[in-house]
C-alpha positions, 0 to 999 in steps of 0.5 A: 985701857982695854985688854987683849982677847988673849989676856981675857981668855987666860984670865977666864981660864985661870978663874975657871980652874980656881973655881974647879979646884976650890969645889974639888978641895971642899969635896963638892965635886970629885977629881973625875968630875973635874976631868970630865968638865975640863975635857968637855971644855977643850976645843974640838979638833978641826973637821977632816979636810974632805969637802962636805957632800951637798944633798938636795932637801927632801920635799915637805910631807904631804898633808893627810886629809884624814888627819885634818880637823874640819870643825872645831872641838866643842868647849869643855864642860866642867861639872862642879857642885857648889 
């Protein structure tokens, strides 16, 4: 037996609201925090119907020969007295 996606979404929504309500009633989060969580979880409105402008990609930056290290660094020296 499988459940429908709308039933799963409704169940998940009710569980999340129950958890938030419990946390709020126990004093672990404030009502402002609950409101902020609910606002953040709301679906975003669709983007404007204007088409997106396509711009060409910029070329990769040229390598700077003065910054390229030609020889490896010497190994670090640890001066430890035993």
